[in-house]
C-alpha positions, 0 to 999 in steps of 0.5 A: 542466536545471529552470528553475522555471517563469523564462524568462532574464531570471528573469521566472516564464512557466509558474506553479504550477511548483515544484523537482522535489524537491516532486513526489509519488511515492504508492506504488500500494495492493493493496487487493483482494490478488488473487493467492490465493498465499501472501506474505512479509513483506520490510518494514514503511514509514511513507507521509507521505500515511497515517496507517497504514503499508504493510506490503511483501510478496513473493509466491512470482511475484516479484509486489511489494505493497504491503498495509495488516495490523494489528499485532502481523506481523512481517519475515518472516512467510509470509502465506497468501492464498486468494480466498474463505476468511479464513486465519490466525488474526486475520488476513483477506482483503479480502472484501466486508461482506458475506461476511465472517464476524461476530465476525471482525477488521476494519480497513480499511474502503473505502467 
């Protein structure tokens, strides 16, 4: 039973302990996409802690992962991932800036 930090007489004994319904659940996002396998888009989800829409993808090995994708994809689309190449029209791999081809579409830059 949750007490909210209060003892039997109702006095607060543990400060900054709020109700459990406000505990945050963060989603792990695979920014690096280290699996060089094809994947399928399962669904799109709006994350309340980010301004972008997250995409749940299913890899051929059975691994599920959240990634950030640009607009223009639909549920059921097949994504081709490779380690060091840009694959697909308008869709690239997570690469360092020095390895990206000139003229490629860039989004979601990380420091």
